[in-house]
C-alpha positions, 0 to 999 in steps of 0.5 A: 151181783144183786142186779145180775140175780134180779136180771136173771129172774126178770129175763126168764119171766120176760123171755120165757122158759126155753133153751138149756136148763141149769138149776131150774132156770133157763140159761139163755133167757137168764143171761139175756136178762142179767146182761140187760139189767146190769148194763142199765144199772151200770149206766145209771150209776155212772150218771149218778156218781160221775157228776163232777 
C-alpha cells in the first residue's frame, strides 16, 4: 500500500499533471507511477525472500 501511494506521487511528478483529476491528483500519471513502483517492489521482495 505504501509503495502504491509513493508511486502515485512519483508518477505525477515524472509524467506531469494531465488527464482526469480526482482529489487534486492526475489519475493517469498516478496510476502509471503506482503500477511501476509496485511492480519493482514486488520483484525486489520476491528476490530477497525467495532465496531458498
